[in-house]
C-alpha positions as CSV (number, residue, x, y, z in Angstrom):
1,M,30.6,-33.7,-11.3
2,S,30.0,-30.3,-12.7
3,M,27.3,-28.5,-10.7
4,T,25.2,-25.8,-12.3
5,A,22.9,-25.1,-9.3
6,I,23.5,-25.4,-5.6
7,C,20.9,-24.9,-2.8
8,V,22.1,-22.8,0.1
9,F,20.5,-23.0,3.5
10,C,21.3,-20.2,5.8
11,G,20.0,-17.7,8.4
12,S,17.5,-15.0,7.7
13,S,19.6,-13.1,10.3
14,R,23.1,-11.9,10.0
15,G,24.3,-13.4,13.2
16,T,26.6,-11.8,15.8
17,S,29.8,-11.8,13.9
18,F,30.7,-9.8,10.7
19,E,32.5,-13.0,9.6
20,Y,29.2,-14.7,8.8
21,A,28.2,-12.0,6.4
22,A,31.7,-11.9,4.9
23,A,31.5,-15.7,4.3
24,A,28.0,-15.3,2.7
25,E,29.5,-12.8,0.3
26,R,32.6,-15.0,-0.4
27,L,30.3,-17.9,-1.1
28,G,28.2,-15.8,-3.5
29,K,31.4,-14.6,-5.3
30,A,32.7,-18.2,-5.5
31,F,29.4,-19.2,-7.1
32,T,29.9,-16.6,-9.8
33,E,33.5,-17.5,-10.4
34,Q,32.6,-21.2,-10.8
35,Q,29.4,-20.4,-12.9
36,I,27.1,-21.9,-10.3
37,N,23.5,-20.7,-10.0
38,L,21.9,-20.3,-6.6
39,V,18.7,-21.9,-5.3
40,Y,17.7,-20.6,-1.8
41,G,14.8,-19.8,0.5
42,G,13.8,-16.6,-1.4
43,S,14.2,-14.0,1.4
44,N,15.9,-10.7,1.0
45,V,17.2,-10.5,4.6
46,G,20.1,-11.9,6.6
47,L,22.7,-14.2,5.2
48,M,20.1,-15.3,2.6
49,G,19.9,-11.8,1.1
50,I,23.6,-11.3,1.3
51,T,24.4,-14.5,-0.7
52,A,21.7,-13.9,-3.2
53,K,22.7,-10.3,-3.9
54,K,26.3,-11.3,-4.5
55,V,25.3,-14.1,-6.9
56,L,23.0,-11.7,-8.8
57,Q,25.8,-9.0,-8.9
58,G,28.0,-11.6,-10.5
59,G,25.6,-12.2,-13.2
60,M,24.4,-15.7,-12.2
61,H,20.8,-16.9,-11.9
62,V,19.1,-16.9,-8.5
63,T,16.0,-18.9,-7.8
64,G,14.1,-18.3,-4.6
65,V,11.5,-20.6,-3.2
66,I,9.4,-19.0,-0.5
67,T,6.1,-19.6,1.3
68,E,3.2,-17.2,0.9
69,A,3.5,-16.3,4.6
70,I,7.2,-15.6,4.6
71,N,6.9,-13.7,1.3
72,A,4.2,-11.4,2.9
73,R,6.6,-10.6,5.7
74,V,10.0,-10.1,4.1
75,G,9.7,-10.2,0.3
76,A,12.3,-11.3,-2.2
77,L,15.1,-9.6,-4.1
78,E,14.5,-7.9,-7.4
79,G,16.0,-10.0,-10.3
80,T,15.3,-13.3,-8.6
81,E,13.2,-16.0,-10.2
82,L,10.7,-16.5,-7.4
83,H,8.4,-19.5,-6.7
84,V,5.8,-18.8,-4.1
85,V,4.4,-22.0,-2.5
86,R,1.9,-22.7,0.2
87,T,3.9,-24.9,2.7
88,M,7.4,-25.4,4.0
89,H,7.2,-29.0,2.7
90,E,6.5,-27.8,-0.8
91,R,9.3,-25.2,-0.4
92,K,11.9,-27.8,0.6
93,A,10.9,-30.3,-2.0
94,M,11.1,-27.7,-4.8
95,M,14.5,-26.4,-3.6
96,A,15.9,-30.0,-3.6
97,E,14.5,-30.7,-7.1
98,L,16.1,-27.5,-8.5
99,C,19.6,-28.1,-7.4
100,E,22.6,-30.5,-7.7
101,G,24.0,-30.0,-4.2
102,F,23.4,-28.3,-0.8
103,I,25.4,-26.0,1.4
104,A,24.5,-24.9,4.9
105,L,25.9,-21.6,6.1
106,P,25.4,-20.6,9.8
107,G,21.7,-20.2,10.6
108,G,19.0,-21.0,13.1
109,I,16.7,-23.9,13.7
110,G,15.2,-23.7,10.2
111,T,18.7,-24.0,8.6
112,L,19.4,-27.0,10.9
113,E,16.1,-28.6,10.0
114,E,16.7,-28.2,6.2
115,L,20.3,-29.5,6.6
116,T,19.3,-32.6,8.6
117,E,16.4,-33.4,6.3
118,V,18.6,-33.5,3.1
119,F,21.3,-35.4,5.1
120,T,18.6,-38.0,6.0
121,W,17.5,-38.2,2.4
122,S,21.1,-38.9,1.4
123,Q,21.5,-41.5,4.0
124,L,18.3,-43.2,2.8
125,G,19.4,-43.1,-0.9
126,I,16.6,-40.6,-1.9
127,H,19.2,-38.4,-3.5
128,A,22.9,-38.7,-4.4
129,K,23.8,-35.0,-4.1
130,P,26.7,-33.6,-2.2
131,L,26.0,-31.8,1.1
132,G,28.4,-29.3,2.5
133,L,28.8,-27.3,5.8
134,L,30.4,-23.9,5.6
135,N,31.8,-24.0,9.1
136,I,32.5,-20.3,9.8
137,R,34.1,-19.6,13.2
138,G,33.6,-23.2,14.2
139,Y,29.8,-22.5,14.1
140,Y,29.0,-26.2,13.3
141,D,31.6,-27.7,15.7
142,P,29.0,-28.6,18.4
143,F,26.8,-30.1,15.7
144,T,29.5,-32.2,14.1
145,A,30.6,-33.3,17.6
146,F,27.0,-34.5,18.2
147,L,27.1,-36.4,14.9
148,E,30.3,-38.1,16.0
149,H,28.6,-39.0,19.3
150,M,25.8,-40.6,17.2
151,V,28.4,-42.7,15.4
152,K,30.0,-43.7,18.7
153,E,26.7,-44.7,20.2
154,G,25.7,-46.7,17.1
155,F,22.9,-44.5,15.7
156,L,24.7,-43.2,12.6
157,R,27.1,-45.1,10.4
158,K,30.6,-43.6,10.0
159,E,30.2,-43.9,6.2
160,H,27.2,-41.7,6.3
161,L,28.9,-39.1,8.4
162,E,31.8,-39.0,6.0
163,T,29.5,-37.9,3.2
164,L,29.0,-34.6,5.0
165,L,31.6,-32.3,3.5
166,I,32.9,-29.6,5.9
167,D,35.2,-26.6,5.3
168,E,35.5,-23.0,6.6
169,D,36.6,-21.8,3.1
170,P,33.9,-21.4,0.5
171,E,36.2,-22.2,-2.5
172,K,37.6,-25.3,-0.9
173,L,34.1,-26.5,0.1
174,L,32.9,-26.0,-3.5
175,D,35.9,-28.0,-4.8
176,K,35.1,-30.9,-2.4
177,M,31.5,-30.8,-3.7
178,Q,32.6,-30.8,-7.3
179,N,34.7,-33.9,-6.6
180,F,32.1,-35.7,-4.5
181,R,31.2,-39.2,-5.6
182,Y,28.1,-40.7,-3.9
183,A,28.3,-44.4,-2.9
184,Y,25.1,-45.6,-1.3
185,Q,25.6,-47.4,2.0
186,S,22.6,-49.0,3.5
187,K,21.7,-47.7,6.9
188,W,20.3,-51.1,7.9
189,N,23.4,-53.2,7.4
190,N,25.0,-53.8,10.8
């Protein structure tokens, strides 16, 4: 699968470690090297802004999707194609429509919510797009441990968990996503 646009979910903050910002820059650079356009939440701050700036500097297209309320507070980057929508539901639906895969960098509760929603959509067969976690400094280790707990307790199928692609290296994660082949597994077959 050759992807031309990937949606990145990430923090509107930079986090406590310089490694998060460095990973956001590396991911943006990897996008430009692989000729991948960025779809993201539209903000010019935090890891969002860092990733988008790097992709723009590399000459690739950046599409931001932002709500009216968030846009009024933080604004968007110059050079970004920007879609301003009314609700978060519209924002997430448009971002999903405009991309061929998803990556979550470290972020807060909004990032986690976006990630789990598209993971659920994959599980239900609503989309067949690869979903990756850029696990910088083990940021997502507690989350993936909880997902493994869900499998152990019978609330998540192992096959569904295995569709979540995880790496700490942006280039390796993109390679995994490029090689991803979706095979629907019903969540209701026991």
